C-alpha positions as CSV (number, residue, x, y, z in Angstrom):
1,M,0.0,0.0,0.0
2,G,1.3,3.5,-0.9
3,F,1.4,6.7,0.9
4,T,-2.3,7.4,1.1
5,K,-4.3,10.5,1.5
6,F,-5.4,9.3,5.0
7,R,-1.7,8.9,5.8
8,W,-1.1,12.4,4.7
9,I,-3.9,13.8,6.8
10,C,-2.7,11.8,9.8
11,T,0.8,13.3,9.5
12,F,-0.8,16.8,9.3
13,I,-2.8,16.0,12.5
14,G,0.4,14.8,14.2
15,L,2.1,18.2,13.4
16,V,-0.9,20.1,14.8
17,F,-0.8,18.0,18.0
18,S,3.0,18.6,18.4
19,V,2.6,22.3,18.1
20,V,-0.3,22.6,20.4
21,D,1.4,20.4,23.0
22,I,4.4,22.5,23.0
23,A,2.5,25.8,22.9
24,S,0.1,24.8,25.9
25,D,3.2,23.8,27.9
26,L,5.0,27.1,27.2
27,L,1.8,28.9,28.2
28,L,1.6,26.9,31.4
29,S,5.2,27.6,32.3
30,L,4.6,31.3,31.8
31,Q,1.7,31.2,34.1
32,Y,3.7,29.6,36.9
33,F,6.3,32.3,36.4
34,R,3.7,35.0,36.8
35,E,2.4,33.3,40.0
36,Q,6.0,33.2,41.2
37,Q,6.1,29.4,41.2
38,Y,9.6,29.3,39.9
39,T,10.3,25.6,40.6
40,W,7.2,24.5,38.6
41,F,8.0,27.1,36.0
42,A,11.5,25.7,35.6
43,L,10.4,22.1,35.5
44,T,7.6,22.7,32.9
45,L,10.0,24.6,30.7
46,L,12.8,22.0,31.3
47,F,10.8,19.1,29.9
48,V,10.0,21.1,26.8
49,L,13.5,21.9,26.3
50,V,15.0,18.5,27.0
51,G,12.5,16.8,24.6
52,S,13.1,19.3,21.9
53,L,16.9,19.2,22.3
54,C,17.1,15.4,22.0
55,M,14.9,15.5,18.9
56,Q,17.2,18.0,17.3
57,I,20.3,16.1,18.0
58,F,19.0,12.9,16.7
59,S,17.3,14.6,13.7
60,Y,20.5,16.4,12.6
61,C,22.7,13.3,13.1
62,W,20.4,11.3,10.9
63,F,20.4,14.0,8.3
64,R,24.2,14.0,8.3
65,E,24.2,10.3,8.0
66,D,21.7,10.2,5.1
67,N,23.5,12.7,3.2
68,N,27.1,11.6,3.9
69,G,29.3,11.5,0.8
70,E,26.9,13.3,-1.5
71,E,28.2,16.2,-3.5
72,G,26.8,19.6,-3.2
73,T,25.5,19.1,0.4
74,E,27.8,21.3,2.4
75,S,25.6,24.4,2.1
76,L,22.5,22.4,2.7
77,T,24.0,20.8,5.8
78,T,24.9,24.2,7.2
79,N,21.4,25.6,6.6
80,V,19.9,22.4,8.1
81,G,22.3,22.7,11.1
82,L,21.1,26.2,11.7
83,L,17.5,25.2,11.7
84,H,18.1,22.5,14.2
85,L,20.1,24.9,16.3
86,L,17.0,26.9,16.4
87,H,14.9,23.9,17.5
88,M,13.1,24.0,14.1
89,G,14.7,20.8,12.6
90,F,11.8,18.5,13.7
91,F,9.2,20.9,12.1
92,T,11.4,21.0,9.0
93,R,11.2,17.2,8.7
94,Y,7.3,17.6,8.9
95,Y,7.3,20.3,6.3
96,D,9.5,18.1,4.1
97,L,7.4,15.1,4.4
98,L,4.1,16.9,3.9
99,K,5.5,18.8,0.8
100,K,7.0,15.8,-0.8
101,S,3.9,13.5,-0.2
102,F,1.4,16.2,-1.2
103,S,2.0,15.8,-4.9
104,S,2.0,12.0,-4.6
105,V,-1.3,11.6,-2.8
106,W,-3.2,14.6,-4.1
107,R,-1.9,15.1,-7.6
108,A,-0.5,11.7,-8.4
109,N,2.6,13.2,-10.1
110,S,5.4,13.0,-7.5
111,G,8.8,11.9,-8.4
112,T,9.4,10.7,-4.8
113,S,9.2,7.0,-4.1
114,T,6.8,5.6,-1.7
115,Q,9.6,3.9,0.2
116,M,11.3,7.3,0.5
117,L,8.2,8.8,1.9
118,F,7.7,6.0,4.4
119,G,11.3,6.4,5.3
120,L,10.6,10.1,6.1
121,A,7.6,9.0,8.2
122,A,9.5,6.4,10.0
123,D,12.1,8.9,11.1
124,L,9.5,11.3,12.2
125,S,7.6,8.6,14.1
126,M,10.7,7.7,16.1
127,L,11.6,11.3,16.9
128,R,8.0,11.9,18.0
129,L,8.3,8.9,20.3
130,M,11.4,10.2,22.0
131,E,9.7,13.6,22.4
132,T,6.6,12.0,23.9
133,F,8.5,10.3,26.7
134,L,10.9,13.0,27.3
135,E,8.4,15.8,27.4
136,S,4.6,14.8,27.3
137,V,4.8,11.9,29.7
138,P,7.0,13.6,32.4
139,Q,4.8,16.7,32.0
140,L,1.6,14.6,32.9
141,L,3.6,13.3,36.0
142,L,4.5,16.8,37.0
143,Q,1.0,18.3,36.6
144,A,-0.6,15.3,38.2
145,Y,1.7,15.9,41.2
146,I,0.9,19.6,41.3
147,M,-2.8,19.0,41.2
148,L,-3.0,16.1,43.8
149,E,-0.3,17.3,46.3
150,H,-0.9,21.1,46.1
151,Q,-4.6,21.2,45.0
152,R,-3.6,23.9,42.4
153,T,-5.5,23.8,39.1
154,S,-6.1,26.1,36.2
155,K,-7.7,25.9,32.6
156,I,-4.2,26.2,31.0
157,Q,-3.1,23.2,33.2
158,Y,-6.1,21.1,32.2
159,L,-5.5,22.0,28.6
160,S,-1.8,21.2,28.8
161,M,-2.5,17.7,30.4
162,A,-5.2,16.9,27.8
163,V,-3.1,17.9,24.9
164,S,-0.2,15.9,26.4
165,F,-2.4,12.8,26.7
166,L,-3.6,13.2,23.2
167,N,-0.1,13.6,21.9
168,V,1.1,10.6,23.8
169,A,-1.8,8.4,22.3
170,W,-1.3,9.7,18.8
171,S,2.5,9.3,19.0
172,I,2.2,5.7,20.2
173,V,-0.3,4.5,17.5
174,D,1.5,6.4,14.7
175,Y,4.8,4.9,15.7
176,W,3.5,1.4,16.0
177,R,1.8,1.5,12.7
178,C,4.9,3.0,11.0
179,L,6.9,0.2,12.7
180,R,4.6,-2.5,11.3
181,R,4.6,-0.9,7.9
182,S,8.4,-0.8,7.9
183,L,9.4,-4.3,9.2
184,P,10.4,-6.7,6.4
185,N,8.1,-9.8,6.1
186,A,5.5,-8.2,8.5
187,E,1.8,-7.5,7.8
188,E,0.9,-3.9,8.2
189,M,-1.1,-3.2,11.3
190,P,-4.7,-3.0,10.3
191,G,-6.9,-0.2,11.4
192,G,-10.1,-0.4,13.4
193,I,-10.3,-2.7,16.5
194,P,-6.6,-3.8,16.5
195,T,-5.5,-0.3,16.5
196,V,-8.0,0.8,19.3
197,V,-7.0,-2.2,21.5
198,Y,-3.4,-1.5,21.1
199,L,-4.0,2.2,21.9
200,L,-6.1,1.3,25.0
201,Y,-3.4,-1.2,26.3
202,K,-0.6,1.5,26.0
203,T,-2.6,4.5,27.3
204,L,-4.3,2.7,30.2
205,T,-1.0,1.2,31.5
206,I,1.0,4.4,31.1
207,T,-1.7,6.4,32.8
208,A,-1.8,3.9,35.7
209,R,2.0,4.2,35.8
210,V,2.0,8.0,35.9
211,L,-0.6,8.2,38.8
212,S,1.2,5.6,40.8
213,L,4.5,7.3,40.4
214,T,2.7,10.5,41.4
215,M,1.6,9.0,44.7
216,I,5.1,7.6,45.3
217,I,6.5,11.1,45.0
218,M,3.8,12.5,47.2
219,L,5.1,10.2,50.1
220,S,8.4,12.2,50.0
221,S,10.4,14.2,47.5
222,W,13.2,11.7,48.2
223,N,11.3,9.2,46.3
224,L,12.5,11.0,43.2
225,L,15.4,8.7,43.7
226,V,13.0,5.8,43.0
227,L,12.4,7.2,39.5
228,G,16.1,7.7,39.1
229,S,16.8,4.2,40.1
230,L,14.1,2.9,37.6
231,W,15.7,5.0,34.9
232,L,19.2,3.7,35.8
233,A,18.0,0.1,35.7
234,G,16.5,0.6,32.2
235,T,19.6,2.3,30.9
236,V,21.8,-0.5,32.2
237,W,19.6,-3.0,30.7
238,A,20.0,-1.2,27.3
239,H,23.8,-1.4,27.9
240,M,23.7,-5.0,28.8
241,I,21.9,-6.1,25.6
242,K,24.3,-3.9,23.6
243,T,22.0,-1.8,21.5
244,D,23.5,-0.7,18.2
245,F,21.2,2.0,17.0
246,C,23.6,4.9,16.4
247,T,26.9,5.3,14.4
248,F,28.6,7.4,17.0
249,R,29.2,6.0,20.5
250,C,28.2,9.3,22.3
251,L,24.9,9.2,20.5
252,E,24.4,5.5,21.3
253,E,24.9,6.4,25.0
254,L,22.1,9.3,24.7
255,Y,19.9,6.8,23.0
256,R,20.2,4.2,25.8
257,A,19.5,6.9,28.3
258,I,16.3,7.8,26.5
259,V,15.4,4.1,26.4
260,G,15.8,4.1,30.2
261,V,13.3,6.9,30.4
262,I,10.7,5.1,28.2
263,L,11.1,2.0,30.4
264,V,10.2,3.9,33.4
265,F,6.5,4.3,31.9
266,T,6.1,1.3,29.4
267,F,7.8,-1.7,28.0
268,F,10.0,-1.0,25.0
269,N,11.5,-3.8,23.0
270,I,14.9,-2.8,21.5
271,K,16.3,-6.1,20.1
272,G,15.0,-8.4,17.5
273,K,14.2,-11.2,19.8
274,K,10.9,-12.8,21.2
275,T,9.9,-10.6,24.1
276,K,7.1,-12.5,25.9
277,K,9.3,-13.4,28.8
278,H,10.8,-9.9,29.1
279,M,7.4,-8.2,28.8
280,S,5.8,-10.5,31.3
281,I,8.5,-9.7,33.9
282,Y,8.2,-6.1,33.2
283,Y,4.5,-5.8,33.6
284,V,4.5,-8.1,36.7
285,L,7.0,-5.8,38.4
286,S,5.3,-2.7,37.1
287,T,1.9,-3.9,38.5
288,L,3.3,-4.6,41.9
289,H,4.9,-1.2,41.9
290,N,1.6,0.4,40.8
291,F,-0.5,-1.4,43.3
292,S,1.9,-0.7,46.2
293,A,1.8,3.1,45.7
294,P,-1.7,3.7,47.2
295,L,-1.0,1.1,49.9
296,F,2.3,3.0,51.0
297,L,0.4,6.4,50.9
298,F,-2.3,4.8,53.2
299,L,0.2,3.3,55.5
300,F,2.6,6.2,55.9
301,M,0.2,9.1,55.2
302,P,-3.0,8.1,56.6
303,K,-4.5,11.6,56.5
304,T,-4.4,11.3,52.6
305,V,-7.3,8.7,52.9
306,E,-9.6,11.7,53.9
307,S,-8.7,13.6,50.8
308,D,-11.1,13.9,47.9
309,Y,-8.6,12.2,45.4
310,F,-7.3,9.2,47.2
311,L,-10.1,6.8,46.6
312,P,-10.8,7.9,43.0
313,V,-7.2,7.9,42.0
314,T,-6.6,4.5,43.8
315,V,-9.6,2.9,42.0
316,F,-8.4,4.4,38.7
317,I,-4.9,2.9,39.1
318,L,-6.2,-0.5,39.9
319,T,-8.8,-0.4,37.2
320,S,-6.7,1.2,34.5
321,N,-3.8,-1.1,35.1
322,T,-6.0,-4.3,35.0
323,M,-7.9,-3.3,31.9
324,G,-4.6,-2.2,30.2
325,L,-3.1,-5.6,30.8
326,G,-6.3,-7.3,29.7
327,F,-6.1,-5.3,26.3
328,L,-2.5,-6.2,26.1
329,I,-3.4,-9.9,26.3
330,L,-6.2,-9.6,23.8
331,Y,-4.1,-7.8,21.3
332,Y,-1.3,-10.3,21.3
333,K,-3.6,-13.4,21.6
334,A,-6.1,-12.4,19.0
335,L,-5.4,-9.2,17.1
336,H,-1.6,-9.1,16.6
337,P,-0.9,-9.2,12.8
338,G,0.4,-12.8,12.3
339,N,3.2,-13.8,10.0
340,R,4.9,-17.1,10.1
341,V,8.3,-15.7,9.0
342,E,8.1,-12.4,11.1
343,S,10.3,-11.9,13.9
344,D,9.1,-10.2,17.1
345,A,8.7,-6.4,16.4
346,V,11.5,-4.3,17.6
347,D,10.3,-1.1,19.2
348,G,13.3,0.8,18.5
349,M,13.7,-0.4,14.9
350,V,12.1,0.9,11.8
351,T,13.5,-1.0,8.8
352,L,12.3,-0.3,5.4
353,N,11.8,-2.8,2.7
354,T,14.5,-1.5,0.5
355,N,18.3,-2.1,0.3
356,N,19.0,1.4,-0.8
357,S,17.1,3.5,1.8
358,S,19.3,5.5,4.3
359,P,16.8,4.7,7.1
360,S,17.1,1.1,6.3
361,R,20.7,1.0,6.6
362,R,20.5,3.0,9.8
363,F,18.0,0.7,11.6
364,D,19.4,-2.6,10.1
365,R,22.2,-2.3,12.7
366,F,19.7,-3.5,15.3
367,L,20.0,-7.1,13.9
368,S,23.7,-7.1,14.0
C-alpha cells in the first residue's frame, strides 16, 4: 500500500498535536512564572527543552548520515544545522514530508518514491516517540503531582494535560503503525479494532503508571530517587543487551539513556528477539509497583485517605492497570498481525523494505 491521503492527513494532524502540545506547555510555564512558582516554571520549561533538544540532536545526526558523501550538500548541511540549532529541525522534517507527499497523494505526479516517503515518516515517528516520553509523559507526571499534592489547578493546566495525553496516544499509535509498515516480512497493522485495542493497552497502562509514580513522589520528595533508580535500571539493561542504534558512540549512550526513560513508563523492545518473557517480567514488576503506591500512601500518610482524590485515584490505578493488561493480552492473543516468518517487532527499529534506503541502513544495525 502506498502513501495514502489518509496517511497524509494523519501526518498533518500529528504536526498540529505537536505544535499545540508545546504551545500549551509554554503557556503553562509562563503562568507559573507570573504566579512566582519558579520551581514549577523551571520544571515545566525544562521538559519542553530536553525533549526538543534530544529530537534536534538525533534529527540532525540522521540528516548528516543520510547525506554523507553526497556532492553539493555542504551548504544544505549548514542551513539544516542552523534550523536544528533554532529547534526547528523537527518541524522542517514535517514540512519536507508533507510537501513531498502532497504531490504524490493529491496530484499523483510525484517523483518521490513510496519507500522514501515512508522512510521520512519512520524517522518522524521515532523522533516523536522520543519527544513524547521526554516531554509529554513527564509533563503529565509533574502536573498530576501539582494537582494532587498542592491542589492547584487552572484551565491552562487542564489544557496542557489533555493535549499531552492526546499527543502520547497519537504518537504511540502512529509509531506502532509505522513500525509494522516498515518491518520486513511483516503484515501492516490493520486499522479499526486492533489499533483501538493496542491504543487502550498503552494509554491505560501508562496512565496507571503516571498516577502511581505521582503517589510515590507525594510520600516524600526523596522518592524521586526511585524514579532515578528505575531510569538507571532501564539504561543499564540497554547497555547489557548492547543496543546498536547509532553510528557514534556518544549518540548511542544518549539513545540508551532515552530508552531508560521510556522503560520507566512502558515496555519497550529494543532487540529483534521474542519478548514474551521480558514483557511478562516487566509488567509483573510494574503492576506490583503500581498497586503498592496507594498502599504505601495509606500506611505512611493516613491523612491522605480523607482527601477527595485518594479513593478515585486508587480505584483508577487498579482499574486502568488491570484493563490495560487485559487489552495487552487480547491484542497479542487475537489481534496481532500474524506472519509465520516474522520476528518479534522491535520497538526501536524501523526497517524499510528496500536495500537502498538510508533509514534502512541505519536501523538494520539493530539486527547485527
